N, C-alpha and C positions, 0 to 999 in steps of 0.2 A: 490381071493377076499380079500378086506381089509375092516374091520369094525371098525370104531372108537368108543371108549367109549363115552357115552352121554356127559360127562363133557368136552370132547375135540372136539365136533362138532363145525362147523363154519357156520354161524356166532353165536356168543355167546351173548345172551341177558339175563342179570341177573335181579334180583329184583331191583337193583339200577337204571337201565335204566328206568324200568317201573315207579318207584316212581318219577323220575325226570320229566317224561312226565305228570304224574297225577298231580304233583304239579303245573305245568303250566296251566293245565285245571282248576284246582280248583281256581287258581288266575285269570282266565279269560285271560291269555296271549296267545291267539291263533294266533296272527299276530303281528309282530314288524316291523314297517315301518322306524323307525329312526336309526336303526343300533345299538341300545344300548341293555341293558338287557342281556339275555343269548347269543344273537348273538355277541355282543361286547366282552363278556367274552371269548367266543370260539375263536374269532379272536385274542385277546391278547395272550391267552395261546398257540394257535397253532403257532403263529409267534415265540414265545419264544422257543417252542419245536423244531421247524425246524431250528431256528437260523437266522431269517430274521427280517427286520424292519417292514414289512407290510404284513398283511394277510386279505383276504376278503372271507367271507362266501357266498356261492351261492346255487342255487336250485339243481344243479347236476353237474357232471363232464364235460358233453358236453358243458355247458354254460361257464365253466372256460376256455375251449380251444378256444371257439369263442371270449371270452373277451381277451385272450392272443394274438390271431392273430390280432384282432382289435387294441390292444394296441401298437403292434410293427409296425402297419401301412400297413398290408396286404390289397391290393386292386386289381383292374382290371389290368391284365398284370403281376402281381407279382407271383413268384414261392415260394413254401415252400417245403423243402426236408423232407420227412417222411419215416420211415422204411416200407418195403414191407410186414412185418408181424405185424399187429396191428388190433385193432377193428375199425370199420368204423367211430366212433365218433372222432378219431384223424384226419380224412381226410375231412369229410363233412363240418365242420365249415370253412375250407379254402375256399371252393367253395361258402359258404354263404357270404364270404367277397369279392367274385369276383376273388379270386386267383386260382392258378393251383397247385395241389399236384404233386410233383416229387418224385417217389419212388426210394429209394436206397436199396441195398442189405443188408442182415443181416449176422452176424457172425453165422455160423452153430453150433457152440459149446455153445453160450450163447443166441441165438435167438434175440439179440438186434442189433441196427443199426451198420453197419460196417463203421467205421470212414474213412477208405481209400476210400470207394465208395462214402461216403458223399462228400468228397472233389472233386471227379471226376464229381459230378452232379451239382456243383456250376456254375452259369452263371451270367451275368450282371443283370438278373432279379430276382435272389435269394433274397428274403426278410427275410427269417427266416429258421432255422433248428429246427424241432421238433423231439426229441428223445423219445422213449417209453421204460420205464423200465418194460418190459413185464413180467407179473406174479411176479412183485417185484424184478426182477433181474436187477441190475443197468447196464446201458450202459457204455461204456468206456468214462467217462466224462473227463478224463485227455486229451485224444486225441481230443475229440470233442470240448472242450473249447479252445484247441490250434488252431483248425481250425477257430473257431469263432473269436479269436483274430487276426489271420492272415488276415482274409477277412472282418472283421468288420460286421459280421452277428450275430444277436441275436439268442440265443438258448432258446427254450421252452421245459421244461421237462414235458412230459405226465407221471405223477407219480401216475396214477389212482390206480395202484396195489401196490405201493411202500411206504406205510406209515411206517416210521422208518428205511427204508433201508439206507445204507451209502456208500459213495465212498470217499476214502482217508481221512477218519475221519470226513467228513462233511455229513450232512443229505441230502438225495435226496430232491430236491425242493429248495435248497439253493445255488446250484452250477451254474445253468443256470441263464438267466435273469428273467424268470418266471417259477414257478412250479405250475402244475395243478393236483389237487387230486380229486378223486371221493369218495363220502361217501355212495354210493349205497349199498344195502343190502348184497352183496357178498364180499365186500371189507374188508381189514384187520381192518380198523377203520370205523364204519358205523353209519349213522344217519337214515338209511332206504332209504332215498333219500337225496342228498345234494352234495356239492362240496366245496373245499377250494383252494384259490389262494395264492401263496407266492411270494414275490419279495423284493429286496433291492432298487429298482429304483422308486423314488417318482413319476416321470412323467408317467411311465407305470402303476403304482398303480392308479393314478388319472384318466387316460384314461379309465381304467376298471370300475372305480366308475361312471363316467359320462355316460358310455354306459348302464349299467344295474342296477343302484341303485337309481332311482328317489325316492324322499322322504327323502333321507339321504345325499344328495350330499353336501349341504352347511356345514353340521356338520362333514363331513368325509374328505373333501379335506384338504390337508396339506398346499397348497399354493393358490395364487389367480389366477393362470394361466387359470383355466377353470370356474371361478365363473360366467362368463357371461352367462353360460348355465342355470343359475338359479337352481331350485331344480327339474326340469323335465328332465334335461340332454338330452339324445338322445331317451328317452322314452321306452327303453327295460326294462322288469322287471325280473331280475334274483335273486330276494330276497330269502334268505334262510328261511325255516320254523323253528320257535322256537322249535318245538318238535324234529326236526332233530338235532338242535344245542344242545339241552339238552341231547339227547342220545350220541352225539359225545363227549361232555364234559366228560361224565362218561367213555366212551370207551378210551378217551385220557389218563385217569388216569390208565387204565388197559392195555394199548397197549404193554408195554414192556413184561408183563406177557403173554399176548396172543401171541405175536410174538415168544417168547421163546418156547411155546408149538408147534406152527406151524413149527418152525425151527427144533425141535426135530423129528417131524413126517416126514418132508422132508428128513432129514438126514437118518432116518431109511429106508424110501422107496428107496432112492438113493443107500444105501448099499445093499439092496436086489436086486434091478433092475440091478445093474452093474454086478452081477453074472450071468445074463442071456445072453447067446450068441446072438449077434446081437442087443442088447439094450444098448444105451449109454445115461446115465442121462445128463441133461442140466448142463453145467458148471456154 
């Protein structure tokens, strides 16, 4: 049995997160439609932390994946390659767009998408590749981005578990064409419920804005390409809750410290587990 000290339990909610939410209640800021305030602050700081140009706060991680698939143009007849080991929310938004999920094998030592098998699964109908950094363990982004470049296929990073993880000195969520993060209660950085999207591509960013952010479209678009949609966009409401944003902002300031604690526990568990015959910790 393993029992963690109270101060190391996950998730960690401190007095600072509580005070941040209470301050919004006292100010009457219980819904923010225009994308400013605490929502805008989180988007700016998250983009800076990940190392991308654009970030978009949403109501959950599932909606970030739907937005990403829509942004890259997934529709009827299109295929999206996904790893065979993941949560269903990686897959179901593909079908909501009318696309077909194509499952690739995983590397048995890392449990992430096997790059060699991804390439085998590519067809003329492949619209995107979605890799999952499962349990925060980065997929082989070097090999996967090489495949992306050779075939001209965009890569979506399902980084729901991977806040702060890195590959080749770059933060996960900044390597593929779109990064999708969950802020659900069990995630390394939490807002209770929520999600974050990251990208360097202005067109992909704007397509995600017009899909799910009516009420803030005109003051969020960077170009005039989609202004004809007005401020109603396509009518889906993926707006983030300000309470979630306030919590996440505090968590963002604490994330390095929290991740160091988690990494130390993982290292200790791996060290003990690898001594047991028949047990091999995930690489």
